FINU-777237 format. One line per 10 residues: number of its first residue (from 1); their letters; for each residue x, y, z of C-alpha. Coordinates in steps of 0.1 Angstrom, whole numbers, always signed. Layout:
N
NUM) A) X/Y/Z; ...
END
This chain:
410
1) MAAASAGTMF) -144/-72/+97; -144/-39/+79; -125/-36/+47; -121/-9/+20; -103/-8/-13; -102/+20/-38; -84/+35/-67; -63/+10/-86; -51/+18/-121; -31/-2/-146
11) LSLVTPALAE) -19/+11/-180; +4/-6/-205; +14/+14/-235; +35/+0/-263; +46/+26/-289; +44/+8/-322; +78/+3/-338; +81/+20/-371; +85/-2/-401; +116/+0/-422
21) TTIEITGNGY) +120/+36/-436; +140/+42/-468; +147/+76/-484; +165/+78/-517; +173/+108/-539; +190/+92/-569; +194/+95/-606; +182/+131/-610; +193/+153/-639; +215/+183/-642
31) NSTNDATVKF) +208/+214/-621; +178/+198/-604; +168/+206/-568; +155/+176/-547; +143/+176/-511; +130/+148/-489; +118/+155/-454; +104/+130/-429; +92/+139/-395; +82/+114/-369
41) TGDTTVYQEN) +63/+126/-338; +53/+99/-313; +47/+117/-280; +33/+95/-252; +16/+112/-223; +3/+92/-193; -16/+107/-164; -26/+85/-135; -43/+100/-105; -61/+85/-75
51) TAIVINKVES) -78/+101/-45; -92/+79/-18; -111/+90/+13; -119/+61/+37; -135/+65/+71; -142/+34/+91; -161/+38/+124; -166/+5/+142; -181/-1/+176; -181/-37/+189
61) DADTGNNDAN) -196/-46/+223; -198/-80/+239; -213/-81/+274; -223/-109/+297; -220/-90/+329; -243/-65/+348; -261/-93/+366; -278/-91/+400; -285/-117/+426; -294/-97/+457
71) QNTGGSVGVL) -314/-101/+489; -322/-138/+485; -331/-160/+516; -329/-197/+521; -303/-211/+497; -270/-208/+479; -266/-180/+454; -245/-181/+423; -238/-157/+395; -219/-174/+366
81) TGDASTKVAV) -212/-155/+334; -199/-168/+301; -171/-154/+280; -173/-121/+262; -152/-116/+231; -149/-88/+205; -129/-91/+173; -124/-62/+149; -103/-63/+118; -99/-34/+94
91) SNLLNSNIAS) -79/-36/+61; -75/-7/+37; -56/-12/+4; -56/+20/-16; -42/+38/-46; -18/+21/-69; -6/+31/-104; +13/+9/-128; +25/+21/-162; +46/+3/-188
101) VDCCDLGDTH) +58/+23/-218; +79/+11/-247; +104/+38/-257; +120/+24/-288; +100/+36/-318; +126/+40/-346; +127/+12/-371; +155/+5/-396; +161/+37/-416; +181/+41/-447
111) ILISENGAET) +189/+74/-465; +207/+75/-498; +216/+104/-521; +234/+90/-551; +241/+93/-588; +225/+127/-592; +236/+150/-620; +259/+179/-621; +251/+210/-601; +221/+194/-584
121) DNDATIKDYG) +210/+205/-550; +198/+175/-529; +186/+175/-493; +172/+147/-471; +159/+154/-436; +147/+131/-409; +134/+143/-375; +122/+119/-349; +107/+132/-317; +93/+106/-293
131) DIYVDQYNKA) +88/+123/-260; +74/+103/-230; +57/+120/-201; +43/+99/-172; +26/+116/-142; +15/+94/-113; -2/+109/-83; -19/+95/-52; -37/+111/-24; -51/+91/+5
141) FVKNDVDADA) -70/+101/+36; -78/+72/+60; -95/+75/+94; -101/+43/+114; -121/+48/+146; -126/+16/+165; -142/+10/+199; -141/-26/+211; -155/-35/+246; -158/-69/+262
151) DTGDNDANQN) -173/-70/+296; -182/-99/+319; -180/-79/+351; -202/-55/+370; -221/-83/+388; -237/-81/+422; -246/-108/+448; -254/-87/+479; -274/-90/+510; -283/-127/+506
161) TGGEVLVATG) -291/-150/+536; -289/-187/+541; -263/-202/+519; -230/-200/+500; -224/-172/+475; -204/-175/+443; -197/-149/+417; -176/-163/+388; -171/-145/+356; -159/-157/+322
171) NAKAKVEIST) -131/-144/+302; -132/-110/+285; -113/-106/+252; -110/-76/+230; -88/-77/+198; -84/-50/+172; -61/-51/+142; -58/-24/+115; -37/-25/+84; -35/+4/+59
181) IANANEVQVG) -15/+1/+27; -17/+32/+5; -1/+50/-24; +23/+31/-47; +35/+42/-81; +54/+19/-104; +66/+28/-139; +87/+8/-164; +100/+27/-194; +114/+2/-219
191) SGGQSGSELS) +119/-34/-212; +156/-35/-217; +174/-56/-242; +151/-45/-270; +162/-52/-305; +183/-24/-319; +177/-4/-351; +200/+3/-380; +205/+39/-393; +225/+45/-424
201) AEIVGNGYKS) +231/+77/-443; +251/+78/-476; +261/+104/-501; +278/+86/-529; +284/+89/-566; +270/+124/-572; +280/+147/-601; +303/+177/-605; +296/+207/-583; +265/+191/-567
211) INDIYLKLDQ) +254/+201/-532; +243/+172/-510; +231/+174/-474; +216/+149/-450; +201/+161/-417; +194/+136/-389; +178/+147/-356; +167/+120/-331; +156/+135/-299; +137/+118/-271
221) DITLNQENSA) +128/+134/-237; +115/+112/-209; +99/+129/-179; +86/+109/-149; +68/+125/-120; +57/+104/-91; +40/+120/-61; +23/+107/-30; +4/+123/-1; -10/+103/+28
231) KVFNEVDADA) -28/+111/+60; -37/+82/+82; -54/+86/+116; -60/+55/+138; -80/+58/+170; -85/+26/+189; -101/+21/+223; -100/-16/+234; -114/-25/+268; -116/-59/+285
241) DTGDNDANQN) -131/-60/+319; -139/-89/+343; -138/-68/+374; -161/-44/+393; -180/-72/+410; -196/-70/+445; -204/-98/+470; -212/-78/+502; -233/-80/+533; -241/-117/+529
251) TGGDVLLHTG) -250/-139/+559; -249/-177/+564; -222/-192/+542; -189/-189/+525; -183/-162/+499; -161/-166/+468; -156/-140/+440; -136/-154/+411; -130/-134/+379; -118/-147/+346
261) NAKTWIEVDN) -89/-133/+325; -90/-99/+308; -70/-95/+276; -67/-67/+251; -47/-69/+218; -41/-39/+195; -20/-40/+164; -17/-12/+138; +4/-14/+107; +7/+16/+83
271) MVNFNSADVD) +26/+14/+50; +24/+44/+28; +41/+62/-1; +62/+41/-24; +77/+51/-57; +95/+28/-82; +109/+39/-115; +130/+18/-140; +141/+34/-172; +160/+9/-194
281) CGCVVDLLAK) +151/+16/-230; +179/-5/-244; +176/+13/-278; +207/+4/-297; +212/+23/-329; +238/+11/-354; +247/+43/-373; +265/+43/-407; +274/+76/-422; +292/+76/-455
291) IGVNGAETDN) +303/+103/-480; +322/+89/-510; +329/+88/-547; +314/+121/-555; +324/+144/-583; +347/+174/-584; +337/+205/-564; +308/+188/-547; +296/+201/-513; +285/+172/-491
301) DIYAKLGNDL) +274/+173/-455; +258/+148/-431; +244/+163/-398; +234/+139/-371; +221/+149/-336; +211/+121/-313; +197/+132/-280; +180/+115/-250; +171/+136/-219; +157/+120/-188
311) WVNQGYDGAG) +140/+136/-158; +129/+115/-129; +111/+133/-101; +100/+112/-71; +82/+127/-42; +54/+150/-33; +58/+184/-51; +93/+173/-60; +104/+176/-23; +99/+141/-11
321) NFALLKNYLD) +68/+121/-1; +44/+136/+24; +31/+113/+51; +12/+122/+83; +5/+93/+106; -13/+96/+139; -20/+66/+161; -41/+70/+193; -43/+36/+210; -58/+29/+244
331) GDSDTGKNDV) -57/-7/+257; -73/-14/+291; -75/-48/+307; -91/-49/+342; -98/-78/+366; -98/-57/+397; -121/-34/+416; -139/-63/+433; -155/-61/+467; -162/-88/+493
341) DQNTGDPEGD) -172/-68/+524; -193/-71/+555; -201/-108/+551; -210/-132/+579; -207/-169/+577; -191/-200/+591; -165/-190/+617; -141/-214/+600; -148/-201/+565; -129/-173/+548
351) PAILTGDAWD) -142/-150/+521; -121/-151/+490; -114/-130/+459; -96/-147/+430; -89/-126/+400; -77/-138/+366; -48/-123/+346; -49/-89/+330; -28/-86/+298; -24/-58/+273
361) HVAVENSGNV) -6/-60/+239; -1/-29/+218; +21/-28/+187; +25/-1/+161; +45/-3/+129; +49/+26/+105; +68/+24/+72; +68/+45/+41; +83/+73/+20; +104/+50/-2
371) NVYGEGAGID) +118/+61/-36; +135/+35/-58; +151/+43/-91; +172/+21/-113; +174/-12/-131; +152/-38/-116; +132/-14/-95; +98/-26/-84; +74/-27/-55; +63/-59/-39
381) WPELPNWSDF) +30/-52/-23; +28/-68/+12; +2/-93/+18; -28/-83/+38; -31/-99/+73; -47/-133/+76; -77/-128/+99; -87/-164/+100; -66/-172/+130; -82/-147/+153
391) DFDFNITLNL) -86/-164/+186; -71/-163/+221; -59/-190/+243; -73/-186/+278; -70/-211/+307; -90/-203/+339; -70/-209/+370; -96/-229/+388; -121/-254/+374; -155/-238/+377
401) GQLMGWLGLV) -173/-271/+383; -150/-277/+413; -157/-243/+426; -194/-248/+424; -191/-282/+442; -170/-267/+469; -196/-240/+475; -224/-266/+475; -241/-252/+444; -242/-285/+425
END
């Protein structure tokens, strides 16, 4: 079994909630000028990048054939091979990014301009900028080159004199399974249902001809970029062979050539390029703005600007995910190409060739290029294949012991 795993990143960022903020301009004397300015900047920038290059080259060879029993005189001849089985499993799990960012950072905020004297000039300013930028990028190059060969054939029993001849091969089994899972991005901005904050701004009880201003600017930009690029090349050559046996030019007995079953099994599963984004800040702001009970000829203003911009870009270079999948699969099961020629024996006897079954199975599944955005978005990684149950069920048509008894070899 060959396995490779590379490039997994997990990042959880929680922007700390601000404690309660109170700004008061109060009780100041005649003709005073009073300013209060608070600026919050809580930019969050997350970069997650993975690059994986995986090259698996596997050659598996099981051979019980290529046996010779030639030019013997005076007795029965038997060539009996055992089973040949190759099993190759390749699993590649590559490149995943997970980011969790809390986007509610404004605590309870109270601004009060009150009870200031005549002709005062009072200003209170709050600016809150909490931009969030998440960039997730994966690039995977995977090449799996597998050559699996199981061979019980290529046996010779030729030019023997004086007895029965038996060539009986075992089963040949070649199995290859490849699973490649690559490139997944998952981002959660905000957890939804987060506790809200209270924002109050009041201009009350200020003196004659005072000028009172409150400026509020709450602006949060969220930008998500998720990009994937995958190239997967699978080249599989699986060969199971019980044939190419010869029992020729024998004299003096019956001849039987009996092959086992040949079976090849190839399965390839490619899953690449998944993006999931869920933006649910749930930031509830209770806003109270009040101007009241101020003196004659006062000039009072409250300016509030609440903005929240969201950009979600899913796909390679903003144009979709890029996936290049190439599967070259060659499954070959062979029980034929057997020769029983130019044999001389009992006039009542008949040479016989009995071949087993030849069976090929090839399955390819490709899935990928999936973008999911919205509440509850997420990626459930598929489970890797279970390689524990990796056997075949073969039943030879004739009992080998019975054959050997029939030919007088036991």
